[in-house]
BAMAR-117185 format. One record per residue (C-alpha): residue in one letter; x, y, z. Coordinates in steps of 0.5 Angstrom, whole numbers, padded with zeros to 4 digits, always signed. Layout:
<pts>
AXYZ/...
</pts>
This chain:
<pts>
M+0000+0000+0000/N+0003+0007-0002/R+0000+0013+0001/C-0001+0020-0004/K+0005+0024-0003/L+0002+0030-0001/C-0004+0027+0004/L-0005+0020+0007/I-0010+0017+0002/P-0008+0010+0000/D-0008+0008-0007/T-0012+0002-0005/R-0018+0007-0004/P-0023+0005-0009/D-0025+0010-0015/T-0019+0014-0013/H-0014+0016-0019/F-0007+0017-0018/E-0002+0021-0022/D+0005+0021-0021/G+0004+0019-0014/I-0001+0025-0012/C-0009+0023-0011/S-0014+0026-0015/A-0017+0029-0008/C-0011+0033-0008/R-0011+0035-0015/T-0018+0037-0015/Y-0017+0041-0008/Q-0012+0045-0012/K-0017+0046-0018/R-0022+0049-0013/L-0017+0055-0011/E-0018+0057-0018/I-0026+0057-0019/D-0030+0063-0020/W-0034+0062-0014/V-0038+0069-0016/K-0040+0066-0022/H-0042+0059-0019/R-0046+0063-0014/Q-0050+0067-0019/E-0052+0060-0023/L-0054+0058-0016/L-0059+0064-0015/D-0061+0063-0022/L-0063+0056-0021/L-0067+0058-0014/E-0071+0063-0018/R-0073+0058-0023/H-0076+0054-0017/K-0078+0060-0012/G-0085+0060-0010/K-0088+0055-0014/R-0090+0050-0009/E-0090+0050-0001/F-0083+0048-0001/D-0078+0051-0006/C-0073+0045-0005/I-0071+0039-0001/V-0065+0038+0004/P-0063+0031+0006/S-0060+0031+0013/S-0058+0028+0019/G-0058+0034+0023/G-0050+0034+0023/K-0046+0040+0021/D-0046+0040+0013/S-0054+0039+0013/T-0055+0045+0018/W-0050+0049+0014/Q-0054+0048+0008/V-0061+0049+0011/L-0058+0056+0014/T-0055+0058+0007/L-0061+0057+0003/L-0065+0060+0008/G-0061+0066+0007/L-0061+0066+0000/G-0069+0067+0001/A-0071+0060-0001/K-0076+0055+0003/P-0073+0048+0004/L-0076+0042+0007/V-0071+0038+0011/V-0072+0030+0010/T-0068+0026+0015/A-0067+0018+0013/T-0067+0016+0020/T-0060+0013+0021/C-0059+0005+0023/Q-0058+0006+0031/L-0059+0014+0033/T-0055+0016+0038/P-0057+0021+0044/I-0053+0027+0041/G-0056+0025+0034/R-0063+0026+0036/R-0061+0033+0040/N-0058+0035+0033/I-0064+0033+0029/D-0069+0037+0034/N-0064+0043+0034/L-0065+0043+0026/A-0072+0043+0026/R-0072+0049+0030/H-0070+0053+0024/A-0074+0049+0018/T-0079+0044+0017/T-0077+0037+0018/I-0080+0030+0016/E-0077+0024+0019/V-0078+0017+0015/S-0076+0011+0019/P-0077+0005+0016/N-0079-0002+0019/K-0074-0003+0025/T-0074-0010+0025/V-0072-0010+0017/R-0067-0005+0018/A-0063-0009+0023/K-0064-0015+0019/L-0061-0011+0013/N-0055-0008+0018/R-0053-0016+0019/L-0054-0018+0012/G-0050-0012+0009/L-0044-0014+0014/E-0044-0021+0012/L-0045-0020+0005/V-0041-0014+0003/G-0037-0012+0010/D-0041-0006+0011/I-0046-0005+0017/S-0048+0001+0014/W-0050-0001+0007/C-0058+0000+0008/E-0056+0007+0011/H-0052+0009+0005/V-0058+0007+0000/S-0064+0010+0004/I-0060+0017+0004/F-0061+0017-0004/T-0068+0014-0004/T-0072+0017+0002/P-0071+0024-0001/F-0073+0022-0008/R-0079+0019-0005/I-0081+0025-0001/A-0079+0030-0007/S-0084+0025-0012/R-0089+0025-0007/F-0089+0032-0005/G-0088+0035-0012/I-0082+0038-0011/P-0077+0037-0016/L-0071+0040-0013/I-0066+0037-0008/F-0059+0040-0005/Y-0054+0035-0003/G-0048+0037+0000/E-0041+0036-0003/S-0039+0032-0008/P-0035+0026-0005/Q-0031+0026-0011/N-0029+0033-0011/Q-0028+0033-0003/Y-0024+0026-0003/G-0022+0024-0010/G-0025+0019-0015/P-0024+0018-0023/P-0022+0024-0027/G-0028+0028-0029/T-0033+0026-0024/E-0031+0032-0019/E-0034+0037-0024/A-0041+0033-0023/R-0046+0038-0021/I-0052+0034-0021/M-0053+0027-0018/T-0056+0022-0023/R-0058+0015-0023/R-0052+0013-0026/W-0048+0017-0021/V-0052+0013-0015/S-0051+0007-0018/E-0043+0008-0019/F-0042+0012-0012/G-0048+0011-0008/G-0044+0006-0004/F-0048+0000-0006/L-0042-0005-0007/G-0045-0009-0012/L-0051-0011-0008/R-0058-0008-0010/P-0064-0008-0006/S-0068-0013-0010/D-0062-0018-0008/L-0064-0018-0001/I-0072-0020-0002/G-0073-0027+0000/M-0067-0027+0005/D-0069-0028+0012/G-0076-0027+0011/I-0075-0020+0007/T-0081-0019+0002/E-0081-0014-0004/R-0086-0010+0000/D-0080-0009+0006/M-0075-0007+0001/Q-0080-0001-0002/D-0076+0004+0002/Y-0070+0002-0001/M-0072+0003-0008/L-0073+0009-0012/G-0079+0005-0016/E-0083+0010-0021/I-0080+0017-0018/D-0081+0023-0022/Q-0076+0024-0028/N-0076+0031-0027/I-0073+0031-0020/E-0066+0034-0020/A-0061+0033-0015/H-0055+0038-0014/F-0049+0039-0010/L-0049+0045-0007/G-0042+0045-0005/Q-0041+0046-0013/Y-0044+0052-0013/L-0041+0055-0006/G-0035+0052-0005/W-0034+0047+0001/D-0031+0048+0008/S-0032+0043+0013/D-0029+0048+0019/R-0034+0053+0016/N-0040+0049+0016/A-0038+0046+0023/E-0037+0054+0026/V-0044+0056+0023/A-0048+0050+0026/A-0045+0051+0033/K-0047+0058+0033/A-0054+0055+0031/G-0054+0050+0037/M-0051+0044+0034/E-0048+0040+0039/Q-0041+0037+0038/A-0036+0032+0041/A-0031+0027+0038/P-0034+0021+0037/M-0028+0017+0037/P-0021+0019+0040/G-0017+0024+0035/Q-0023+0025+0030/W-0027+0031+0028/P-0032+0033+0034/A-0037+0035+0029/E-0038+0029+0024/N-0042+0023+0024/L-0045+0024+0031/D-0052+0021+0029/N-0051+0013+0028/A-0048+0009+0033/Q-0046+0004+0028/T-0041+0008+0024/G-0035+0006+0028/I-0036-0001+0026/H-0037+0001+0019/D-0030+0006+0019/H-0026+0000+0023/M-0029-0005+0017/M-0026+0001+0012/Y-0019+0001+0015/R-0019-0007+0015/K-0021-0007+0007/Y-0017-0001+0005/G-0012+0000+0010/Y-0014+0007+0012/G-0020+0009+0017/R-0024+0016+0018/L-0018+0019+0022/A-0014+0019+0016/A-0019+0021+0011/Q-0020+0027+0016/L-0013+0029+0017/S-0012+0029+0009/V-0017+0034+0009/D-0013+0038+0014/I-0007+0037+0010/R-0010+0040+0004/K-0012+0046+0008/V-0005+0047+0011/K-0008+0046+0018/I-0003+0040+0020/S+0004+0037+0016/R+0003+0031+0013/E+0009+0028+0018/D+0005+0030+0024/A-0001+0027+0021/L+0002+0021+0020/Y+0004+0021+0027/L-0003+0021+0029/A-0006+0016+0024/E+0000+0011+0027/F-0004+0011+0033/D-0011+0013+0032/D-0013+0011+0025/G-0017+0005+0025/L-0018+0004+0032/F-0024-0001+0034/P-0030+0003+0037/F-0031+0000+0044/N-0035+0006+0045/Y-0038+0011+0039/A-0041+0017+0040/G-0043+0015+0047/V-0046+0008+0045/H-0042+0001+0047/Y-0041-0003+0041/S-0045-0009+0045/E-0051-0005+0044/V-0050-0005+0037/L-0049-0012+0036/E-0055-0014+0040/Q-0059-0010+0036/I-0057-0013+0030/G-0057-0020+0033/I-0050-0022+0033/T-0044-0024+0037/D-0037-0022+0039/T-0034-0028+0036/R-0039-0027+0029/L-0037-0020+0029/M-0029-0022+0029/D-0030-0028+0024/I-0034-0023+0019/M-0028-0017+0020/N-0023-0023+0019/Q-0026-0025+0013/F-0027-0018+0009/T-0020-0016+0012/D-0014-0015+0006/W-0009-0019+0010/S-0004-0016+0005/L-0004-0010+0007/F-0002-0012+0014/T+0004-0015+0018/D+0000-0019+0023/K-0007-0022+0025/P-0010-0020+0031/D-0015-0025+0035/N-0018-0020+0039/F-0021-0013+0039/S-0016-0010+0044/R-0011-0010+0038/R-0012-0008+0031/P-0008-0010+0025/K-0001-0006+0024/L+0000-0003+0017/R+0005-0005+0012/V+0008+0002+0011/S+0012+0004+0005/Q+0019+0006+0006/E+0017+0013+0004/N+0012+0013+0010/H+0017+0010+0014/S+0022+0016+0013/N+0017+0021+0014/A+0014+0018+0020/A+0021+0017+0023/K+0022+0025+0023/T+0016+0025+0028/G+0019+0019+0032/T+0014+0014+0030/
</pts>
C-alpha cells in the first residue's frame, strides 16, 4: 500500500485515481482554488429563482442533523429559499444525533422517515455479512428517501452537500459533476454491488419490506444538485455555522473531528471495516482534508494516524458496541469472523485474534521515512 505523496489517502481506496503519486482529491483541491465562485453562486441563484414560490417548499435538503446539512439549510434560507428538511433515519440513532435533528427542526420544517426497524436490523446484519458494510442500508436510504419524498410532494429540486469525488477523490472528470444522476448513484452510492432487490427472500424479507430502499416510479423531472459545487465546501466553516445555530459537537472517537458522523452508533464498525478493507480509516480521511488546508503537516498527520486510525469502536458517540451487536443479533465471535473475512491481509503485518488490537499496516518506505521524523 502506498499513500498519496501529499496526503494520507492510499492507492487502495476505490475509485481514486493517482497520477505521479498524487491522489485525485489533492489535485482537485488545487483546481478548486481557481474556480470563479462568484459565477457559480449566480448560477445557484438563477436555479433557485426558477423554483421559488411555485410550491409550499422550493427544495429538499437531505439531512442527518449534522454540520453539513445544518449549513446547507441555513445557507438556502439566507438566499431566500424555503427548504424542506428530509431525514432518512439512521440505523441506530445516538443521543447526540437525536438532539441535533431536533435542533435543526427549530430552523426549518423537517420530515423524518423511519423504515421498519425489524427489517432494518436484518439489513444491517446482511450488509455486514454479504459485503462487509453494516451501513449498506443507510447508504441506500440516503439516496432513495429524499427522492421518494420529493416525488410524493411534487418538489423537483434536491440539494445534497459536497460531491464526494470533489472532496475525497474519484475517477478523472467525476469531480466536476453538479447533478446527481441515477448513474451516479449506481456507481458511487455505496451499494458495493448489492442491489436492494437481491435481498428479497433472505431472512424472510419481502418485496414490500424493500420498497423504502428502492426508487421505483420516481418523477424523472427531479433534479439533485451538489450545493458544494456552487458555493464551495469547507467542513470547518460548516461546523462553525452549525455550532452557532445550536448543533452539539463532540468527537465520537479518539482523534476524530468533533462535528462529523455523530448520528449513527453503527458508524464506528463501518469505519473500522473500511480500515481493514483498504488500510485507512475515518481519521486518515479527515487528516487528509486538514493537510490540504495546511492545518497540519503530512508528517504530523502520519504520526497521529499511526496511533489512532482504524481503532476498534468500543464506544462510539456514547454507545457501546455491544448495544450495536445486540440490535442486529450477532455475537462478538461472529463479528470477529466477519471482520477477518473482509480484511485484506496483504495490507497488514499481523492477524490479531481479539478486539483489543488492530492489524498493523505494512507501511511503504516513504511513509517510514516521513514517520521517522516525528518519532514513530
